Residue frames as qw, qx, qy, qz and C-alpha x, y, z in Angstrom:
[[0.463, 0.327, 0.753, 0.334, 43.03, 11.55, 18.74],
 [0.013, 0.138, -0.255, -0.957, 42.46, 14.09, 15.95],
 [0.523, 0.412, 0.449, -0.596, 38.87, 14.98, 15.09],
 [0.252, 0.210, 0.792, 0.515, 37.19, 13.63, 11.98],
 [0.161, 0.265, 0.082, -0.947, 35.11, 16.38, 10.39],
 [0.626, 0.148, -0.313, -0.699, 32.64, 14.32, 8.34],
 [0.693, -0.071, 0.667, -0.264, 30.75, 11.04, 8.62],
 [0.276, -0.004, 0.860, 0.429, 30.62, 8.28, 6.00],
 [0.265, 0.678, 0.683, -0.056, 26.96, 9.24, 5.40],
 [0.073, 0.880, 0.007, -0.469, 27.94, 12.87, 4.76],
 [0.192, -0.426, 0.687, 0.557, 30.61, 11.69, 2.31],
 [0.315, 0.334, 0.861, 0.221, 27.99, 9.57, 0.50],
 [0.202, 0.851, 0.419, -0.246, 25.73, 12.62, 0.26],
 [0.088, -0.757, 0.321, 0.562, 28.64, 14.77, -1.01],
 [0.175, -0.241, 0.822, 0.485, 29.34, 12.17, -3.71],
 [0.614, 0.172, -0.188, -0.747, 25.66, 11.72, -4.57],
 [0.366, 0.090, -0.924, -0.062, 25.64, 8.07, -3.48],
 [0.704, -0.453, -0.316, -0.447, 22.95, 6.11, -1.65],
 [0.865, -0.481, -0.059, 0.131, 25.46, 4.52, 0.73],
 [0.244, -0.847, 0.427, 0.202, 28.99, 5.35, 1.88],
 [0.712, 0.536, -0.450, -0.047, 31.73, 4.06, -0.42],
 [0.926, -0.187, -0.193, 0.265, 34.11, 1.32, 0.68],
 [0.632, 0.044, -0.186, 0.751, 36.95, 2.72, 2.75],
 [0.079, -0.830, -0.216, -0.508, 34.99, 5.85, 3.74],
 [0.641, -0.757, -0.075, 0.102, 36.10, 5.75, 7.38],
 [0.729, -0.213, 0.177, 0.626, 39.78, 5.59, 6.42],
 [0.361, 0.510, 0.308, 0.717, 39.44, 8.20, 3.69],
 [0.249, -0.876, -0.210, -0.357, 37.67, 10.61, 6.06],
 [0.712, -0.630, 0.005, 0.310, 40.22, 10.06, 8.82],
 [0.642, -0.015, 0.249, 0.725, 43.10, 10.74, 6.43],
 [0.166, 0.673, 0.339, 0.636, 41.29, 13.69, 4.84],
 [0.428, -0.879, -0.190, -0.084, 40.62, 15.23, 8.28],
 [0.703, -0.459, 0.115, 0.531, 44.32, 15.00, 9.12],
 [0.474, 0.291, 0.343, 0.757, 45.18, 16.68, 5.83],
 [0.098, -0.828, -0.319, -0.451, 42.63, 19.44, 6.49],
 [0.605, -0.755, -0.103, 0.232, 44.12, 19.91, 9.98],
 [0.650, -0.126, 0.202, 0.722, 47.48, 20.56, 8.31],
 [0.206, 0.545, 0.355, 0.731, 45.91, 23.33, 6.24],
 [0.362, -0.834, -0.329, -0.255, 44.30, 24.85, 9.34],
 [0.649, -0.270, -0.261, 0.662, 47.56, 25.55, 11.18],
 [0.178, -0.035, -0.052, 0.982, 47.20, 29.12, 12.40],
 [0.310, -0.479, -0.511, -0.644, 43.43, 29.25, 11.89],
 [0.057, -0.026, 0.623, -0.780, 41.45, 30.57, 14.84],
 [0.591, -0.303, -0.390, -0.638, 38.01, 29.20, 15.75],
 [0.507, -0.389, 0.551, -0.537, 36.39, 27.88, 18.92],
 [0.556, 0.105, -0.808, -0.165, 36.42, 24.13, 19.55],
 [0.804, -0.474, -0.014, -0.360, 34.84, 21.72, 21.99],
 [0.605, -0.575, 0.550, -0.036, 36.71, 19.23, 24.20],
 [0.854, 0.143, 0.470, 0.172, 37.07, 16.85, 21.21],
 [0.331, -0.335, 0.423, 0.774, 38.69, 19.52, 19.02],
 [0.242, 0.523, 0.698, 0.424, 35.65, 19.97, 16.79],
 [0.019, 0.214, 0.047, 0.976, 34.42, 23.47, 15.92],
 [0.081, 0.431, 0.726, -0.529, 31.54, 24.79, 18.00],
 [0.326, 0.482, -0.055, -0.811, 30.32, 27.21, 15.30],
 [0.738, 0.359, 0.557, -0.125, 27.90, 25.43, 12.92],
 [0.512, 0.833, -0.124, -0.171, 29.16, 27.45, 9.94],
 [0.008, -0.695, 0.718, 0.047, 32.79, 26.46, 10.57],
 [0.595, -0.090, 0.790, -0.118, 31.74, 22.83, 11.17],
 [0.731, 0.573, 0.325, -0.180, 29.95, 22.83, 7.80],
 [0.359, 0.839, -0.390, -0.121, 32.97, 24.26, 6.00],
 [0.222, -0.519, 0.825, -0.030, 35.28, 21.67, 7.57],
 [0.716, 0.180, 0.649, -0.183, 32.79, 18.90, 6.70],
 [0.678, 0.714, 0.081, -0.155, 32.65, 20.01, 3.07],
 [0.184, 0.799, -0.571, -0.048, 36.43, 20.45, 2.79],
 [0.456, -0.322, 0.824, -0.097, 36.96, 17.02, 4.35],
 [0.763, 0.379, 0.500, -0.155, 34.51, 15.42, 1.91],
 [0.528, 0.819, -0.190, -0.120, 36.24, 17.18, -1.01],
 [0.049, -0.679, 0.732, -0.019, 39.63, 15.95, 0.23],
 [0.610, -0.093, 0.772, -0.149, 38.34, 12.41, 0.83],
 [0.765, 0.549, 0.305, -0.141, 36.86, 12.25, -2.68],
 [0.322, 0.842, -0.425, -0.079, 40.18, 13.55, -4.07],
 [0.142, 0.422, -0.883, 0.148, 42.05, 10.74, -2.28],
 [0.784, -0.215, -0.174, -0.555, 39.28, 8.14, -2.03],
 [0.857, -0.046, -0.495, 0.134, 41.51, 5.36, -0.73],
 [0.618, -0.743, -0.046, 0.254, 42.99, 7.57, 1.97],
 [0.171, 0.940, -0.289, -0.052, 46.06, 9.77, 1.74],
 [0.498, -0.537, 0.668, 0.134, 48.45, 6.88, 2.33],
 [0.687, 0.234, 0.656, 0.206, 47.56, 5.23, -0.98],
 [0.121, -0.239, 0.419, 0.867, 48.67, 6.72, -4.32],
 [0.544, 0.557, 0.367, -0.509, 45.82, 8.02, -6.46],
 [0.622, 0.356, 0.560, 0.415, 45.31, 7.30, -10.15],
 [0.888, 0.414, -0.201, 0.012, 46.88, 7.96, -12.55],
 [0.878, -0.113, -0.185, 0.426, 49.93, 8.09, -10.30],
 [0.505, -0.384, -0.092, 0.767, 51.17, 11.60, -9.78],
 [0.118, 0.833, 0.065, -0.536, 51.58, 15.18, -10.87],
 [0.744, 0.540, 0.285, 0.271, 51.91, 15.48, -14.62],
 [0.395, -0.606, 0.211, 0.658, 55.20, 17.14, -15.62],
 [0.147, 0.448, -0.487, -0.735, 55.03, 16.94, -19.42],
 [0.729, 0.383, 0.532, -0.197, 52.95, 15.58, -22.28],
 [0.070, -0.322, 0.656, 0.679, 53.99, 14.72, -25.83],
 [0.674, 0.364, 0.201, -0.610, 51.12, 14.63, -28.34],
 [0.674, 0.475, -0.489, -0.285, 52.69, 12.84, -31.33],
 [0.671, 0.077, -0.728, 0.118, 52.91, 9.15, -30.42],
 [0.561, -0.713, -0.104, -0.407, 51.31, 10.03, -27.09],
 [0.630, 0.047, -0.552, 0.544, 53.63, 10.21, -24.10],
 [0.359, -0.843, -0.029, -0.399, 53.39, 11.64, -20.62],
 [0.543, 0.197, -0.579, 0.575, 55.86, 12.11, -17.80],
 [0.536, -0.779, -0.316, -0.083, 55.19, 12.53, -14.10],
 [0.003, 0.822, -0.387, 0.418, 57.16, 14.83, -11.84],
 [0.868, -0.192, -0.400, 0.224, 59.62, 13.01, -9.60],
 [0.474, -0.863, 0.151, 0.087, 61.53, 13.96, -6.49],
 [0.520, 0.719, -0.446, 0.118, 65.15, 14.50, -7.59],
 [0.220, -0.571, 0.724, -0.318, 66.48, 13.00, -4.37],
 [0.589, -0.080, 0.754, -0.280, 64.33, 9.88, -4.01],
 [0.091, 0.081, -0.810, -0.574, 63.04, 9.41, -7.55],
 [0.163, 0.434, 0.842, -0.274, 59.52, 8.96, -6.14],
 [0.047, 0.543, 0.553, 0.631, 56.59, 10.30, -8.15],
 [0.014, 0.079, 0.344, -0.935, 55.34, 13.63, -6.80],
 [0.096, -0.557, -0.796, -0.216, 51.61, 13.64, -6.12],
 [0.229, -0.525, -0.030, -0.819, 49.22, 16.48, -5.42],
 [0.190, -0.093, -0.829, 0.517, 48.47, 16.28, -1.71],
 [0.190, 0.374, 0.476, -0.773, 45.58, 18.72, -1.42],
 [0.286, 0.612, 0.707, 0.208, 42.27, 18.82, -3.23],
 [0.138, 0.212, 0.161, 0.954, 41.98, 22.15, -5.03],
 [0.403, -0.586, -0.472, -0.521, 38.31, 22.20, -4.08],
 [0.654, -0.562, -0.426, 0.273, 39.07, 21.64, -0.37],
 [0.453, -0.159, -0.084, 0.873, 41.72, 24.37, -0.34],
 [0.044, -0.370, -0.327, -0.868, 39.37, 26.77, -2.14],
 [0.510, -0.648, -0.516, -0.232, 36.55, 26.12, 0.33],
 [0.626, -0.513, -0.305, 0.502, 38.83, 26.84, 3.28],
 [0.360, -0.015, 0.090, 0.929, 40.42, 29.89, 1.66],
 [0.143, -0.503, -0.433, -0.734, 37.14, 31.48, 0.52],
 [0.572, -0.687, -0.414, -0.169, 35.66, 31.06, 3.99],
 [0.061, -0.839, 0.329, -0.430, 38.74, 32.57, 5.65],
 [0.884, -0.447, 0.127, -0.056, 39.91, 29.42, 7.44],
 [0.819, 0.150, -0.015, 0.554, 43.29, 29.24, 5.73],
 [0.292, -0.858, -0.065, 0.418, 45.18, 31.99, 7.48],
 [0.578, 0.311, 0.266, 0.706, 46.58, 34.19, 4.74],
 [0.136, -0.904, -0.211, 0.347, 47.33, 37.76, 5.56],
 [0.645, 0.407, 0.186, 0.619, 48.97, 39.34, 2.52],
 [0.251, -0.720, -0.085, 0.641, 50.79, 42.61, 3.03],
 [0.513, 0.719, 0.285, 0.373, 50.52, 45.10, 0.21],
 [0.485, -0.521, -0.002, 0.702, 53.44, 47.48, 0.27]]
């Protein structure tokens, strides 16, 4: 079983709530799986349950997980409002269009919270090793 990097109480604190929101357990589980996908290639020590042993890394993963869970509050398996990635907007007689997959026709959604990705990248947990030539 994959580790979950934050508790419902930590999510409530992240959101500034007195109690965890409905669906917090599911949202945190899904968010942790999403964060794991971003961590492919990252190197840090873990315990037998797959959780980081370094308090700093644990805190970063907790915060990134909370950011991801608040980005997809119902869990990553449920579409978020308003329904996808905006592709175009028309101002006169207001209109908007969402990006769709050309093969399936399904609406394309942002998968990752920008805040979660930024937290991981700034702290060096997203392995990116650019080569300047």
